[in-house]
C-alpha positions in Angstrom: 0.0 0.0 0.0 1.1 3.5 -0.6 -0.2 6.8 0.7 0.0 9.7 -1.8 1.1 13.1 -0.4 3.0 14.6 -3.4 5.1 16.6 -1.0 8.7 17.3 -2.1 9.7 13.7 -1.6 9.2 13.8 2.2 6.8 10.9 2.1 9.5 8.6 1.0 11.5 9.3 4.1 8.4 9.1 6.3 7.2 5.8 4.7 10.6 4.3 5.2 10.6 5.3 8.9 7.1 3.9 9.4 7.6 0.7 7.6 11.2 -0.2 8.5 11.5 1.2 12.0 13.9 4.1 11.3 14.1 6.6 14.2 11.3 9.1 14.0 13.9 12.0 14.3 15.1 11.1 10.8 11.6 11.3 9.2 10.1 14.6 8.1 6.3 14.6 8.7 4.2 13.9 5.6 2.2 16.7 3.9 -0.9 16.7 1.9 -1.0 17.7 -1.8 -2.2 21.3 -2.4 -5.2 20.1 -4.4 -6.7 18.3 -1.4 -9.9 20.0 -0.4 -9.8 21.7 3.0 -12.5 23.1 5.2 -12.6 24.7 8.7 -15.6 24.5 11.0 -15.4 26.5 14.2 -18.0 27.7 16.7 -19.9 30.9 15.7 -17.9 34.0 16.3 -14.6 32.1 16.8 -11.8 32.7 14.4 -9.6 29.6 13.9 -7.0 28.5 11.4 -4.9 25.3 11.8 -1.2 25.9 11.9 1.3 23.9 9.7 2.3 22.0 12.8 -1.4 21.1 13.5 -1.7 19.6 10.0 1.7 17.8 10.2 0.7 16.2 13.5 -2.8 15.1 12.3 -1.5 13.8 8.9 1.3 11.9 10.7 -1.2 10.2 13.0 -3.5 9.4 10.0 -0.4 7.9 8.1 0.8 5.9 11.1 -2.7 4.4 11.7 -3.4 3.4 8.1 0.1 2.0 7.7 -0.3 -0.1 10.9 -3.6 -1.5 9.6 -2.1 -2.3 6.2 0.7 -4.2 8.0 -1.9 -5.9 10.1 -0.1 -4.5 13.2 -3.3 -4.5 15.3 -1.4 -3.8 18.6 0.1 -0.5 17.2 -3.2 0.5 15.5 -5.3 -0.1 18.6 -2.9 1.8 20.8 -3.6 4.9 18.6 -7.3 4.9 19.5 -8.6 7.4 22.0 -9.3 5.7 25.4 -13.0 6.3 25.1 -13.0 4.5 21.7 -11.1 1.6 23.2 -13.6 1.4 26.0 -16.5 1.2 23.5 -14.6 -1.2 21.2 -13.0 -4.0 23.2 -9.7 -5.1 21.8 -10.6 -8.6 20.7 -13.9 -7.6 19.1 -12.2 -4.6 17.3 -9.5 -6.9 15.9 -11.9 -9.7 14.9 -14.0 -7.2 12.9 -10.9 -6.0 11.0 -9.7 -9.6 10.4 -13.1 -10.2 8.6 -12.0 -7.7 6.0 -8.6 -9.0 4.9 -8.5 -6.9 1.7 -9.0 -3.6 3.4 -6.2 -1.2 2.5 -4.1 -4.1 1.1 -2.1 -3.6 -2.1 -3.5 -0.2 -2.8 -2.9 3.6 -2.8 -4.7 5.8 -0.3 -5.5 9.3 -1.5 -6.7 11.9 0.9 -9.5 13.8 -0.8 -10.6 16.3 1.9 -9.3 17.4 5.3 -12.0 19.0 7.5 -11.0 20.8 10.7 -13.3 21.1 13.7 -12.4 23.3 16.6 -14.3 22.5 19.9 -17.4 21.0 18.2 -20.6 21.1 20.2 -21.3 17.8 22.1 -17.8 16.5 21.8 -14.8 16.6 24.1 -13.0 19.9 23.7 -10.1 20.2 21.4 -9.1 20.1 17.7 -10.4 17.4 15.3 -9.2 16.6 11.8 -11.3 14.4 9.6 -9.7 12.8 6.6 -11.9 11.6 3.7 -10.0 9.2 1.5 -10.2 6.7 -1.3 -8.0 3.7 -1.6 -7.5 2.2 -5.1 -6.1 -1.3 -5.6 -4.4 -2.8 -8.6 -7.4 -5.1 -9.3 -9.5 -1.9 -9.8 -11.5 -2.3 -6.6 -11.5 0.5 -4.1 -12.0 1.5 -0.4 -13.4 4.8 0.7 -14.1 6.2 4.1 -12.9 8.6 6.7 -10.7 8.7 9.8 -11.0 11.4 12.5 -8.2 12.2 14.8 -8.3 14.4 17.9 -6.0 16.4 20.0 -7.3 17.8 23.3 -4.6 20.5 23.8 -1.5 21.6 21.8 0.6 19.6 24.3 -1.2 16.4 23.7 -0.7 13.8 21.0 -3.3 13.0 18.3 -5.5 10.0 18.8 -7.9 8.2 16.4 -11.5 8.9 17.5 -13.7 7.6 14.7 -13.3 5.5 11.5 -15.6 4.2 8.8 -14.5 2.5 5.6 -16.4 0.7 2.8 -15.0 -1.7 0.2 -16.3 -1.3 -3.3 -16.0 -4.4 -5.5 -15.1 -4.2 -9.1 -18.6 -5.0 -10.4 -19.9 -1.9 -8.7 -17.4 0.4 -10.4 -17.5 1.9 -13.9 -14.6 3.8 -15.3 -12.9 4.1 -11.9 -16.0 5.5 -10.3 -18.6 3.8 -8.0 -22.0 3.5 -9.7 -24.5 6.2 -8.8 -26.7 3.9 -6.6 -23.5 2.8 -4.7 -22.3 6.4 -4.1 -25.2 7.2 -1.9 -24.3 4.3 0.4 -20.7 5.1 0.9 -19.4 6.7 4.1 -17.0 9.0 2.3 -16.9 12.3 0.5 -15.3 11.8 -2.9 -15.6 15.3 -4.3 -13.0 16.2 -6.8 -11.2 12.9 -6.0 -13.9 10.8 -7.6 -12.1 11.3 -10.9 -9.4 8.7 -11.7 -6.9 11.5 -12.6 -6.8 13.1 -9.2 
């Protein structure tokens, strides 16, 4: 599996560090391509703009989590979940649900399509949230699509995974690299501009 960032070659160093255990100090954080759609949602009357370090930290957690799942390193992936998500998703049940989907993120390329920022959303624990909508394309022309949400309570805290949802789209439900219209309505992801095969 590969994760596309198109960012000055930094992803090669980062991927090597994540996959081969190189010290993190030698890896520059991955960055998203400029064409990735971005949006910011903040409480009314609040002015907020994520900093470059906010994006680097969120993207890094997204990359670590998806690469851990692609390697089937369930221990590492589960450790990245927020404690409240772990409490509602017991370890054995969480892993068994993933093992039922052996092709998820395997042998493919993940492309982030949209990054949505939420600052202190109502009804949620305080902090900064980053939601990554993505599609994953495999060599057999099937695809995954979904979203992963990461959260940081304060600037001094690390990012944790707080929500994920991913659907696998079989080849018979895809035409010209795009899920059929009746399938699109059932997918948990926003495809936006990235629905085109030439993203």
